[in-house]
C-alpha positions as CSV (number, residue, x, y, z in Angstrom):
1,M,-21.5,-4.6,47.9
2,K,-21.6,-2.6,44.7
3,V,-21.1,-4.4,41.4
4,K,-19.3,-2.9,38.5
5,H,-21.5,-3.2,35.4
6,L,-19.9,-4.8,32.4
7,S,-16.4,-4.0,33.6
8,L,-15.1,-7.5,33.0
9,V,-17.1,-7.9,29.8
10,L,-15.3,-4.9,28.4
11,M,-12.0,-6.4,29.2
12,G,-10.4,-8.7,26.7
13,C,-9.5,-8.1,23.1
14,L,-11.9,-6.0,21.1
15,F,-12.0,-8.5,18.3
16,L,-13.3,-11.1,20.6
17,L,-16.3,-9.0,21.5
18,C,-17.4,-8.9,17.8
19,S,-16.3,-12.4,16.9
20,T,-18.9,-14.7,15.6
21,A,-16.8,-17.8,16.6
22,S,-19.4,-18.8,19.2
23,F,-22.0,-19.3,16.4
24,G,-20.9,-22.3,14.4
25,A,-19.2,-25.6,14.6
26,K,-18.4,-24.8,18.2
27,A,-22.2,-24.7,19.1
28,K,-24.9,-27.3,18.6
29,Q,-26.8,-26.7,15.4
30,N,-30.3,-27.0,17.0
31,T,-29.6,-24.2,19.4
32,D,-27.5,-22.0,17.2
33,P,-29.1,-18.9,15.6
34,N,-26.6,-19.0,12.8
35,K,-28.1,-20.8,9.8
36,I,-24.8,-21.3,8.0
37,Q,-23.1,-24.7,8.5
38,N,-19.4,-24.7,9.3
39,P,-19.4,-20.8,9.3
40,G,-15.9,-20.6,10.8
41,F,-14.5,-23.5,8.8
42,E,-13.7,-25.3,12.1
43,M,-15.0,-28.7,11.0
44,D,-11.7,-29.3,9.2
45,K,-9.5,-31.1,11.7
46,S,-6.9,-32.3,9.2
47,G,-4.2,-29.8,9.9
48,I,-2.6,-27.0,8.1
49,K,-4.4,-27.2,4.7
50,N,-7.4,-29.1,3.5
51,Q,-8.7,-29.0,-0.1
52,R,-12.2,-30.1,0.9
53,V,-14.2,-27.3,2.5
54,I,-16.8,-29.2,4.6
55,K,-20.4,-28.1,4.1
56,W,-19.4,-25.8,1.3
57,S,-19.2,-26.5,-2.5
58,T,-16.8,-25.3,-5.1
59,I,-17.3,-24.3,-8.8
60,S,-14.4,-23.7,-11.2
61,E,-13.4,-24.9,-14.7
62,K,-9.8,-25.5,-13.8
63,D,-9.0,-23.8,-10.4
64,K,-10.9,-26.0,-7.8
65,D,-7.5,-26.2,-6.0
66,A,-7.7,-22.4,-5.4
67,D,-10.1,-22.7,-2.5
68,F,-9.1,-24.6,0.7
69,T,-9.2,-24.2,4.5
70,E,-6.0,-23.6,6.4
71,S,-4.8,-22.8,9.9
72,G,-3.0,-19.8,11.1
73,W,-3.9,-16.0,11.1
74,T,-7.6,-16.7,11.4
75,H,-10.2,-14.2,12.6
76,S,-11.2,-16.6,15.3
77,G,-10.7,-20.3,16.0
78,K,-8.0,-22.3,14.3
79,T,-9.2,-22.4,10.7
80,K,-10.2,-20.1,7.9
81,L,-11.2,-20.3,4.2
82,T,-8.6,-19.2,1.6
83,H,-8.8,-18.5,-2.1
84,W,-5.2,-18.4,-3.6
85,K,-3.2,-19.8,-6.5
86,A,0.2,-19.0,-7.9
87,K,-1.2,-18.3,-11.3
88,D,-4.3,-16.4,-12.4
89,F,-7.5,-18.1,-11.2
90,T,-11.2,-18.0,-11.0
91,V,-13.1,-19.9,-8.2
92,Y,-16.6,-19.8,-6.6
93,T,-17.3,-21.2,-3.1
94,Y,-20.9,-21.4,-2.0
95,Q,-23.4,-22.9,0.5
96,T,-27.2,-23.1,0.0
97,V,-29.0,-22.8,3.3
98,T,-32.4,-24.5,3.3
99,K,-35.4,-24.8,5.6
100,L,-35.3,-21.1,6.5
101,P,-38.5,-19.7,8.2
102,E,-39.8,-16.7,6.3
103,G,-38.5,-13.6,7.9
104,V,-36.0,-10.7,8.0
105,Y,-32.4,-11.7,8.4
106,N,-29.0,-10.2,8.9
107,F,-25.8,-11.4,7.4
108,E,-22.1,-10.8,8.1
109,F,-18.6,-12.2,7.6
110,W,-14.9,-11.3,8.1
111,Y,-12.2,-11.1,5.5
112,A,-8.7,-10.0,4.8
113,N,-6.9,-10.0,1.4
114,G,-4.0,-8.8,-0.7
115,D,-3.6,-6.9,-4.0
116,G,-4.4,-8.5,-7.4
117,A,-8.2,-9.0,-7.5
118,I,-9.8,-8.6,-10.9
119,D,-13.4,-9.2,-9.5
120,C,-14.0,-10.4,-6.0
121,Y,-17.3,-10.4,-4.1
122,V,-19.6,-12.2,-1.7
123,E,-23.2,-12.6,-2.8
124,L,-26.6,-13.6,-1.4
125,K,-29.2,-15.0,-3.8
126,D,-32.1,-17.5,-4.1
127,F,-33.8,-16.0,-1.1
128,G,-36.8,-14.6,-3.0
129,G,-35.5,-11.1,-3.7
130,E,-33.0,-9.5,-6.0
131,P,-29.5,-10.9,-5.5
132,I,-27.2,-8.9,-3.2
133,K,-23.6,-8.5,-4.2
134,I,-21.1,-7.3,-1.6
135,P,-17.9,-6.0,-3.2
136,I,-14.5,-6.9,-1.5
137,E,-12.1,-4.1,-1.2
138,R,-8.4,-4.4,-0.4
139,S,-7.8,-4.9,3.3
140,G,-4.5,-6.2,4.8
141,S,-6.2,-6.9,8.1
142,W,-9.4,-8.6,9.2
143,I,-12.5,-6.4,8.4
144,K,-16.2,-7.1,8.9
145,K,-18.8,-6.8,6.2
146,E,-22.5,-7.0,7.0
147,V,-25.9,-6.7,5.3
148,K,-29.1,-6.1,7.2
149,D,-32.9,-6.5,6.6
150,I,-32.7,-9.4,4.1
151,K,-36.3,-10.5,3.4
152,I,-36.2,-14.3,2.9
153,T,-39.4,-15.7,1.4
154,S,-38.3,-18.7,-0.5
155,G,-37.2,-20.8,2.5
156,K,-33.5,-20.8,1.3
157,C,-30.5,-18.6,0.7
158,T,-27.3,-19.2,-1.1
159,V,-24.1,-17.6,0.2
160,G,-21.5,-17.4,-2.6
161,I,-17.8,-16.2,-2.6
162,Y,-16.5,-15.3,-6.1
163,T,-12.8,-14.6,-6.8
164,Q,-11.3,-13.8,-10.2
165,A,-7.7,-12.7,-9.6
166,K,-4.1,-12.5,-10.7
167,G,-1.6,-15.1,-9.6
168,G,-0.5,-14.7,-6.0
169,Y,-3.6,-12.9,-4.9
170,W,-5.1,-14.2,-1.7
171,I,-8.2,-13.7,0.3
172,N,-9.0,-15.2,3.7
173,L,-12.6,-15.5,5.0
174,D,-14.0,-16.5,8.4
175,D,-16.9,-16.3,10.7
176,F,-19.9,-16.2,8.4
177,L,-23.2,-15.4,10.2
178,L,-26.8,-15.5,8.9
179,Y,-29.5,-15.1,11.5
180,N,-33.2,-14.2,11.7
181,Q,-33.7,-10.8,13.4
182,Q,-36.1,-12.6,15.8
183,D,-32.9,-14.1,17.2
184,M,-31.1,-10.8,17.6
185,Q,-31.2,-10.9,21.4
186,V,-29.6,-14.4,21.4
187,V,-26.9,-13.1,19.0
188,A,-26.3,-10.1,21.2
189,E,-26.0,-12.2,24.3
190,A,-23.5,-14.5,22.6
191,R,-21.4,-11.5,21.5
192,Q,-21.2,-10.4,25.1
193,E,-19.6,-13.8,26.0
194,K,-17.6,-12.9,29.0
195,G,-14.0,-12.2,28.6
196,P,-11.3,-12.9,31.2
197,Q,-12.8,-13.4,34.7
198,N,-10.9,-12.0,37.7
199,V,-10.1,-14.9,40.0
200,A,-7.9,-13.3,42.6
201,V,-7.8,-9.5,43.0
202,I,-9.8,-8.3,45.9
203,N,-11.9,-5.1,45.3
204,A,-10.5,-5.0,41.7
205,G,-12.6,-2.0,40.8
206,F,-12.2,-0.1,44.1
207,E,-15.9,-0.2,44.7
208,E,-15.6,-1.3,48.3
209,G,-14.1,0.9,51.0
210,E,-14.7,3.7,53.4
211,N,-14.4,7.2,52.2
212,E,-11.0,7.5,50.3
213,K,-9.6,4.1,51.5
214,A,-10.1,1.1,49.3
215,T,-10.6,-2.3,50.9
216,G,-7.9,-4.8,50.2
217,W,-5.2,-2.3,49.0
218,Q,-2.3,-0.9,51.0
219,H,-0.3,2.3,50.5
220,V,3.4,3.0,51.3
221,S,5.1,6.3,51.3
222,A,7.7,8.2,53.3
223,R,5.5,11.3,53.5
224,D,2.9,11.2,50.8
225,I,0.5,8.5,51.9
226,D,-2.4,10.9,51.3
227,A,-1.5,11.0,47.6
228,A,-3.3,7.6,47.0
229,K,-7.0,7.7,47.4
230,R,-10.3,6.3,46.2
231,E,-12.4,8.7,44.1
232,N,-15.9,8.6,42.6
233,Q,-15.5,10.8,39.5
234,G,-14.3,10.0,36.0
235,T,-14.1,6.2,36.5
236,H,-13.6,3.6,33.8
237,S,-16.7,1.8,35.0
238,G,-18.8,1.7,38.2
239,Q,-18.6,4.5,40.8
240,Y,-15.0,4.4,42.0
241,K,-11.4,4.3,40.9
242,L,-7.9,4.6,42.5
243,T,-6.1,7.9,42.0
244,H,-2.6,9.0,42.8
245,W,-2.2,12.9,42.9
246,K,-0.8,15.6,45.0
247,D,-0.2,19.4,44.6
248,R,3.6,19.0,45.2
249,D,6.2,16.4,44.1
250,Y,5.4,13.1,45.6
251,Q,6.1,9.4,45.7
252,V,3.6,6.7,46.7
253,Y,3.2,2.9,46.2
254,T,-0.1,1.1,46.3
255,Y,-0.2,-2.7,46.4
256,Q,-2.2,-5.9,47.1
257,S,-0.6,-9.2,48.1
258,I,-2.6,-12.3,46.9
259,K,-2.3,-15.7,48.6
260,N,-3.4,-19.2,47.8
261,L,-3.2,-19.0,44.1
262,K,-3.1,-22.3,42.1
263,K,0.2,-23.0,40.3
264,N,-0.6,-21.7,36.8
265,T,0.3,-19.0,34.2
266,Y,-1.7,-15.9,34.7
267,T,-2.4,-12.6,32.9
268,L,-3.0,-9.3,34.7
269,E,-5.2,-6.7,33.1
270,F,-6.1,-3.2,34.3
271,W,-7.2,0.2,32.9
272,Y,-5.4,3.5,33.5
273,A,-5.4,7.1,32.4
274,N,-2.8,9.8,33.4
275,G,-1.4,13.2,32.8
276,G,2.1,14.3,32.0
277,G,4.7,14.9,34.7
278,Q,5.7,11.4,35.9
279,K,9.3,10.7,36.9
280,N,8.8,6.9,37.3
281,C,5.4,5.4,37.0
282,F,4.8,1.7,36.6
283,V,2.8,-1.4,37.6
284,E,4.7,-4.4,38.8
285,V,3.9,-8.0,39.5
286,K,6.3,-9.8,42.0
287,D,6.6,-12.4,44.7
288,F,5.1,-15.1,42.4
289,G,8.2,-17.3,42.2
290,G,9.8,-15.7,39.2
291,E,11.6,-12.4,38.3
292,T,9.6,-9.2,39.0
293,I,7.7,-8.0,35.9
294,K,7.5,-4.3,35.6
295,E,5.4,-2.3,33.0
296,T,6.0,1.4,32.7
297,L,2.9,3.6,32.2
298,P,3.4,6.4,29.6
299,T,1.1,9.4,29.5
300,N,-2.4,8.4,28.2
301,S,-5.2,11.0,28.7
302,K,-7.8,8.4,27.8
303,W,-8.6,5.2,29.6
304,T,-6.2,2.6,28.2
305,R,-6.1,-1.2,28.8
306,V,-2.8,-2.8,29.8
307,R,-2.2,-6.6,29.8
308,I,0.8,-8.2,31.5
309,P,0.7,-11.9,30.4
310,N,2.9,-14.9,31.3
311,I,3.0,-14.5,35.1
312,K,4.1,-18.0,36.1
313,V,3.0,-18.5,39.7
314,T,4.9,-21.3,41.3
315,N,4.5,-20.5,45.0
316,G,0.9,-19.6,45.4
317,N,1.6,-15.9,45.9
318,C,1.5,-12.7,43.8
319,T,1.8,-9.0,44.7
320,I,0.4,-6.3,42.4
321,G,2.2,-2.9,42.9
322,I,1.5,0.5,41.6
323,N,4.4,3.0,41.8
324,T,4.1,6.7,41.2
325,D,7.1,9.1,41.5
326,A,5.9,12.4,40.0
327,K,6.0,16.1,39.8
328,A,3.3,18.2,41.5
329,N,-0.2,17.9,40.1
330,Y,0.6,14.8,38.1
331,W,-2.3,12.4,38.3
332,I,-3.0,8.8,37.4
333,N,-6.3,6.9,37.6
334,L,-6.5,3.1,37.7
335,D,-9.5,0.8,37.6
336,D,-10.8,-2.7,36.8
337,F,-7.9,-5.0,37.7
338,A,-8.2,-8.6,36.8
339,L,-5.9,-11.6,37.4
340,Y,-6.8,-14.7,35.5
341,P,-5.3,-17.9,34.0
342,G,-3.9,-16.9,30.7
343,V,-1.8,-18.0,27.7
344,K,1.6,-19.4,28.5
345,Y,4.4,-17.8,26.5
346,D,7.5,-19.7,25.7
347,E,10.7,-18.5,27.3
348,A,13.1,-16.8,25.0
349,K,16.0,-19.1,24.1
350,P,19.4,-17.5,24.2
351,V,21.3,-17.3,21.0
352,K,24.8,-18.8,21.1
353,F,27.1,-16.3,19.5
354,I,30.2,-17.5,17.5
355,A,31.8,-14.1,17.0
356,P,33.0,-11.3,19.2
357,E,30.8,-8.2,19.8
358,S,31.2,-5.2,17.5
359,T,29.8,-1.7,17.7
360,L,26.6,-1.0,15.7
361,A,27.2,1.7,13.1
362,I,23.5,2.0,12.3
363,K,20.5,2.2,14.7
364,G,17.8,3.3,12.4
365,M,14.1,3.7,12.0
366,D,11.7,3.8,9.0
367,I,9.4,6.7,9.4
368,S,8.0,6.9,5.9
369,T,4.4,7.7,7.0
370,L,5.5,10.7,9.2
371,P,4.1,13.3,6.7
372,Q,0.7,11.6,6.8
373,V,0.8,11.3,10.6
374,E,1.6,15.0,11.0
375,A,-1.0,16.0,8.4
376,G,-3.5,14.1,10.5
377,G,-2.7,16.0,13.6
378,G,-0.3,13.5,15.2
379,K,2.1,14.9,17.7
380,F,5.0,13.4,19.6
381,Y,6.2,13.7,23.2
382,N,9.5,12.9,24.8
383,H,10.0,10.8,27.9
384,D,9.3,13.9,30.1
385,G,5.9,14.2,28.4
386,E,6.9,17.4,26.6
387,P,5.9,17.9,22.9
388,E,8.9,17.7,20.6
389,D,9.9,17.2,17.0
390,L,10.1,13.5,16.2
391,F,13.6,13.7,14.9
392,K,14.8,15.3,18.1
393,I,13.1,12.6,20.2
394,L,14.6,9.8,18.1
395,K,18.1,11.3,18.1
396,A,18.0,11.8,21.8
397,N,17.3,8.1,22.2
398,G,20.2,6.9,20.0
399,V,18.5,6.7,16.6
400,N,21.1,7.8,14.0
401,Y,19.7,6.7,10.7
402,I,16.3,7.2,8.9
403,R,14.9,4.9,6.2
404,L,12.3,6.2,3.7
405,R,10.5,4.3,1.0
406,I,9.8,6.1,-2.3
407,W,7.0,5.3,-4.7
408,N,6.9,6.6,-8.3
409,N,3.5,8.3,-8.4
410,P,1.3,7.6,-5.3
411,K,-2.2,9.1,-5.4
412,N,-1.8,11.1,-2.2
413,G,1.8,12.2,-2.9
414,I,3.1,10.7,0.3
415,C,6.4,8.8,-0.4
416,G,6.5,10.4,-3.8
417,K,9.3,12.5,-5.2
418,A,8.3,15.9,-3.6
419,S,7.6,14.3,-0.2
420,T,10.9,12.4,-0.2
421,L,12.8,15.6,-1.0
422,A,11.1,17.4,1.8
423,M,11.8,14.6,4.3
424,A,15.4,14.3,3.2
425,K,16.0,17.9,4.2
426,R,14.7,17.1,7.7
427,I,16.9,14.0,8.0
428,K,20.1,15.8,7.0
429,K,19.2,18.8,9.2
430,A,18.9,16.4,12.1
431,G,22.4,15.1,11.3
432,M,21.2,11.6,10.7
433,G,22.1,9.0,8.0
434,F,19.7,8.5,5.2
435,L,18.6,5.2,3.5
436,L,16.3,5.5,0.5
437,D,14.3,2.4,-0.4
438,F,13.2,2.3,-4.1
439,H,10.0,0.3,-4.4
440,Y,9.7,0.9,-8.2
441,S,5.9,1.0,-7.8
442,D,3.1,3.5,-7.2
443,T,2.2,1.6,-4.0
444,W,3.5,-1.2,-1.7
445,A,6.0,-3.7,-3.1
446,D,6.7,-6.9,-1.2
447,P,7.2,-10.6,-2.1
448,G,3.5,-11.1,-3.0
449,K,3.1,-8.0,-5.1
450,Q,5.6,-6.0,-7.2
451,Y,3.3,-4.0,-9.5
452,K,4.9,-1.7,-12.1
453,P,4.2,2.0,-11.9
454,A,1.2,2.8,-14.0
455,A,3.4,5.0,-16.3
456,W,5.5,1.9,-17.1
457,K,2.9,-0.7,-17.6
458,D,3.0,-0.8,-21.4
459,L,6.8,-0.7,-21.7
460,D,8.6,-3.7,-23.2
461,F,11.6,-5.1,-21.2
462,E,14.2,-2.8,-22.8
463,G,12.0,0.2,-22.1
464,L,11.4,-0.9,-18.6
465,N,15.1,-1.4,-18.0
466,R,15.7,2.2,-19.3
467,A,12.9,3.5,-17.1
468,V,14.5,2.0,-14.0
469,Y,17.8,3.8,-14.9
470,D,16.2,7.1,-15.8
471,Y,13.9,7.3,-12.7
472,T,16.6,6.2,-10.3
473,K,19.1,8.7,-11.7
474,E,16.4,11.5,-11.6
475,I,15.7,11.0,-7.9
476,I,19.4,10.7,-6.8
477,T,20.2,13.8,-8.9
478,A,17.4,15.8,-7.4
479,L,18.5,14.8,-3.9
480,N,22.1,15.7,-4.6
481,K,21.0,19.1,-6.0
482,Q,19.5,20.1,-2.7
483,G,22.4,18.8,-0.7
484,T,20.6,15.7,0.7
485,L,22.4,12.8,-1.0
486,P,21.3,9.5,0.6
487,D,24.0,7.5,2.3
488,M,22.5,4.2,1.2
489,V,20.0,3.0,-1.4
490,Q,17.9,-0.1,-1.7
491,I,17.3,-1.3,-5.3
492,G,13.9,-2.8,-4.7
493,N,12.0,-3.8,-1.6
494,E,11.7,-7.4,-0.4
495,I,12.5,-8.7,-3.9
496,T,12.6,-12.4,-2.8
497,S,10.3,-13.2,-5.7
498,G,11.6,-10.6,-8.1
499,M,10.5,-7.0,-8.9
500,L,8.4,-5.2,-11.5
501,F,6.1,-8.1,-12.2
502,P,5.8,-9.8,-14.6
503,D,9.0,-8.8,-16.4
504,G,11.3,-9.2,-13.3
505,K,9.3,-12.0,-11.6
506,L,11.3,-15.1,-10.6
507,T,9.4,-18.0,-12.1
508,T,12.5,-20.1,-13.2
509,L,16.2,-19.9,-12.7
510,A,16.5,-18.3,-16.2
511,S,14.3,-15.4,-15.0
512,F,17.2,-14.3,-12.7
513,N,18.8,-12.8,-15.9
514,K,16.1,-10.2,-16.3
515,L,16.0,-9.4,-12.6
516,A,19.8,-9.0,-12.6
517,R,19.6,-6.6,-15.5
518,L,16.9,-4.5,-13.8
519,I,19.0,-4.4,-10.6
520,N,22.1,-3.4,-12.5
521,S,20.3,-0.6,-14.2
522,G,19.3,0.8,-10.8
523,I,22.8,0.4,-9.4
524,K,24.4,2.1,-12.5
525,A,22.0,5.0,-12.2
526,V,22.9,5.5,-8.5
527,K,26.6,5.5,-9.3
528,D,26.2,7.7,-12.4
529,A,24.3,10.3,-10.3
530,T,26.7,10.3,-7.4
531,P,29.2,13.2,-7.4
532,V,32.9,12.4,-7.6
533,G,34.4,11.8,-4.2
534,K,31.0,10.7,-2.7
535,K,29.9,7.1,-2.0
536,I,26.3,5.8,-1.8
537,K,26.2,2.2,-0.5
538,I,23.9,-0.2,-2.4
539,A,21.7,-2.7,-0.6
540,I,19.7,-5.7,-2.0
541,H,16.7,-6.5,0.3
542,L,14.8,-9.8,0.9
543,D,12.3,-10.9,3.4
544,K,12.4,-14.2,5.4
545,G,15.4,-13.2,7.5
546,G,15.6,-16.5,9.2
547,D,15.7,-18.7,6.1
548,N,19.3,-19.3,4.9
549,N,18.2,-21.5,2.0
550,V,16.2,-18.7,0.5
551,Y,19.1,-16.2,0.8
552,T,21.8,-18.5,-0.7
553,W,19.4,-19.6,-3.5
554,F,18.7,-15.9,-4.3
555,F,22.2,-14.5,-4.1
556,D,24.0,-17.4,-5.7
557,N,21.7,-17.0,-8.8
558,L,21.7,-13.2,-8.8
559,I,25.5,-13.1,-8.6
560,A,25.8,-15.8,-11.3
561,N,23.7,-13.6,-13.6
562,G,26.0,-10.6,-13.2
563,A,24.5,-8.5,-10.4
564,T,27.6,-8.2,-8.2
565,D,28.2,-4.4,-7.6
566,F,26.3,-4.1,-4.3
567,D,27.6,-3.5,-0.8
568,I,25.0,-4.8,1.6
569,I,22.6,-7.7,2.0
570,A,19.5,-6.3,3.7
571,L,17.0,-8.5,5.6
572,S,13.5,-8.3,6.9
573,Y,12.9,-10.2,10.1
574,Y,9.6,-10.4,11.9
575,I,9.6,-13.1,14.6
576,A,6.0,-14.2,14.0
577,W,6.8,-15.1,10.4
578,H,10.5,-15.5,9.9
579,G,11.8,-18.1,12.3
580,T,13.6,-17.9,15.7
581,P,16.3,-15.4,16.7
582,T,18.8,-18.3,16.3
583,D,17.6,-18.8,12.7
584,L,18.3,-15.1,12.0
585,Y,21.7,-15.3,13.6
586,R,22.7,-18.4,11.7
587,N,21.6,-16.9,8.5
588,L,23.5,-13.7,9.1
589,C,26.7,-15.6,10.0
590,N,26.5,-17.8,6.9
591,L,25.9,-14.8,4.6
592,A,28.8,-12.9,6.1
593,N,31.2,-15.8,5.6
594,K,29.9,-16.8,2.2
595,Y,29.5,-13.5,0.4
596,K,31.8,-11.2,2.3
597,K,29.1,-8.5,2.3
598,D,27.9,-6.2,5.1
599,L,24.5,-7.0,6.5
600,I,21.6,-4.9,7.9
601,V,18.3,-5.9,9.3
602,V,16.3,-3.2,7.5
603,E,12.9,-4.2,8.9
604,T,11.8,-5.6,12.2
605,A,9.2,-4.8,14.8
606,F,7.3,-6.2,17.8
607,P,4.1,-5.2,19.5
608,F,4.0,-3.4,22.9
609,C,0.3,-4.4,23.4
610,L,-2.5,-6.1,21.6
611,N,-4.9,-3.2,21.8
612,D,-6.4,-1.7,18.7
613,G,-6.1,2.1,18.3
614,D,-8.3,3.0,15.3
615,G,-11.0,0.4,14.8
616,L,-9.0,-1.8,12.4
617,E,-7.8,-5.0,13.8
618,N,-4.0,-5.1,13.9
619,I,-1.8,-7.6,12.0
620,M,-0.5,-8.8,15.4
621,A,-3.6,-9.0,17.6
622,K,-3.6,-12.3,19.4
623,D,-1.6,-14.1,22.0
624,E,-1.6,-17.2,19.8
625,Q,0.4,-15.4,17.2
626,L,3.2,-14.6,19.6
627,K,3.1,-17.2,22.4
628,N,5.9,-19.2,20.8
629,S,8.1,-16.2,20.1
630,G,9.7,-16.0,23.6
631,Y,8.6,-12.4,24.0
632,V,5.4,-11.0,25.5
633,P,3.5,-8.1,23.9
634,T,4.2,-5.5,26.6
635,I,6.5,-2.4,26.6
636,A,9.1,-4.4,28.5
637,G,8.8,-7.3,26.0
638,Q,9.1,-5.0,23.0
639,K,12.2,-3.4,24.5
640,Q,13.8,-6.8,25.2
641,Y,13.0,-8.0,21.7
642,L,14.7,-5.0,20.2
643,Q,17.7,-5.2,22.4
644,D,18.1,-8.9,21.5
645,I,18.0,-8.1,17.8
646,F,20.6,-5.5,18.2
647,N,22.8,-7.9,20.1
648,I,22.4,-10.6,17.3
649,V,23.6,-8.1,14.7
650,K,26.5,-7.0,16.9
651,H,27.8,-10.5,16.9
652,V,28.0,-11.2,13.2
653,P,31.5,-12.4,12.2
654,D,34.1,-9.9,11.1
655,G,32.0,-6.9,12.2
656,R,29.8,-7.4,9.1
657,G,26.6,-6.6,11.0
658,L,26.2,-2.9,10.4
659,G,22.9,-2.3,12.2
660,V,19.1,-2.5,12.5
661,F,16.2,-0.4,11.3
662,Y,12.9,-0.6,13.1
663,W,10.0,-0.5,10.7
664,E,7.5,2.4,11.0
665,G,8.1,3.0,14.6
666,A,6.1,6.2,14.6
667,W,3.0,5.3,12.6
668,L,0.3,6.8,15.0
669,P,-3.3,5.8,14.4
670,V,-4.6,9.2,13.2
671,Q,-7.1,10.1,10.5
672,G,-5.6,10.1,7.0
673,A,-2.6,8.0,7.9
674,G,-3.9,4.6,6.8
675,W,-2.2,1.9,4.8
676,D,-3.9,2.6,1.5
677,P,-2.4,5.6,-0.4
678,N,-5.5,5.6,-2.6
679,D,-8.0,5.8,0.3
680,P,-7.8,8.6,2.8
681,Q,-10.4,6.8,5.0
682,S,-8.2,3.7,5.3
683,K,-6.8,2.9,8.7
684,N,-3.6,1.5,10.2
685,A,-3.1,-2.1,11.2
686,W,0.4,-1.5,12.6
687,E,0.0,0.9,15.5
688,N,0.5,-1.6,18.3
689,Q,4.1,-2.2,17.0
690,I,5.3,1.4,17.1
691,L,7.6,2.8,19.8
692,F,5.1,5.5,21.0
693,N,1.7,5.0,22.6
694,Y,-1.4,6.0,20.6
695,E,-1.3,9.6,21.8
696,G,2.4,9.9,20.7
697,Y,4.2,9.6,24.0
698,A,7.6,7.9,23.8
699,L,7.6,4.4,25.3
700,D,10.4,3.1,27.4
701,S,11.2,0.6,24.6
702,L,12.5,3.5,22.5
703,K,15.5,3.6,24.9
704,A,16.7,0.3,23.4
705,F,18.4,2.4,20.7
706,Q,20.8,3.7,23.3
707,I,22.8,0.5,22.9
708,K,26.4,1.0,21.9
């Protein structure tokens, strides 16, 4: 019997392979090569937040409450260290490691943070050499920092974390590791801690068989049984793979029926690569006591891992089937199947509608990063595998509206004035509606950060108010001049905590007055720049789409302060952060009845996989983040999620639910299309939530937009 080297080790999430979670509180100190105590902050068992960081010390004149451990969105385990405070703060967290044998050491840690740092670094000192300071750059997703060849001669080393930052800045830290290079082999072996172990699939890597026939697998076809074969070239691992191919149109089905499984929730994993030309290609799981689970396989020229979680086996059986219905010379390779006990996902709870169904006027998508993607070589392919302009692909699938953000003066020009004018022409040429989202910043604006454009930073409030008017009018006038007037405009982006900080920041109820004045300046500019006989709808946008208390607090006070001349309440809703679908629906219904305004979900998304596409861990990368959502991170799960959000908005009372925008559904992981407009080397932490695979082929979930 031939054994596939490392095939199962390579399976599993990439972040687990480089996680240091196995070095720490989870291992006994006397056998652990990691010299840092409580390196993953797992010793805190108190719950969501704990002010005392066990085994670490804190120094601060007045901000000791700015460092704490908390659960949720960790790099690994259940707990992480956080530095955060609502007001400006300075804090230093440290641990001095003693009784270190003289030697050469390596050090690493993981972090993620927001905008607003004044000075932030991790340092190593007291080890007998010059202190080493590791600067912390902005990274919205977990990223690893490491230092090698540290010569420790003093028998000790202090690891310090310093943060001086503006109010609202946050940094999360996890999985610290300091080890002697003599223990490098132990560390390497721990990193290769085996991932999911196949417990059921026979001949999972097709290594056993006679000639082209693989032991344990069966093939069914009316006339193309020879299209399925075992081959020994271009495998994912080992010497053999399964291939479907024929020099004329063909249909073949390969399957394996598994018996005597324990009642449990399982996950199926496998690797595949294929060429264009499939009519209907999928892997399915059936006969396990629940509804058949089917996952379509879009074109992927490189080996790609697929996970199908939440297979709830109740009868001891399970059949894995591989279906290919394809044009001549289409090929698909499959390898390294594994079926193992996995994370149990909650079932989606149906939303009880209280209003009749209406037609969605808007089925939109935000594609603001498209110029970056195209400049980086990104291409898009339709469901037939043919290259095509993105606008044509979207329109063919039912998308009828495009949302673009606009930044005042971004360093790379993307989302700036010129870029927006060029994109507006493409939108109108495609015959689609156009929503323009004013951020009033040179970069991202959201509830945690609403930074003024650099050109406005020294303006007093009256000057700032005038700048909002002048800039808004300038953009609308320029768009009108080239015949691409937007159909809808957002005055600010996710302004739940205000905009244009600090002037427009909501710190007290009285501060709504300034915010209302800034919003009214933007609204007036839009109306003054709109030609007679034309109408641009005005939207006010918040996050936390499932929190009715936030929305009623905000709009009651905004309206009371004189900002009333808007048409639409716009919401962001992400199921991992913003409550259940029922929470969203209840909020929409309440807002429709209370304010008599139209409503749009202008941001939502859900992952089609948990794979990383560019080396930067994604915002949604773990089963634990989604297992309570009711949806699984597969193409089918993504499609169902989107269909359900559409249906929720369709059932808002009085037809007030205008539509839904999917956020950044085409943000391919290509060079130069990262999240940071100031850093061309930055990467994308969103690619597993787009509606195309990483090579740009349209997913089946894109067809959700065909809803009426």
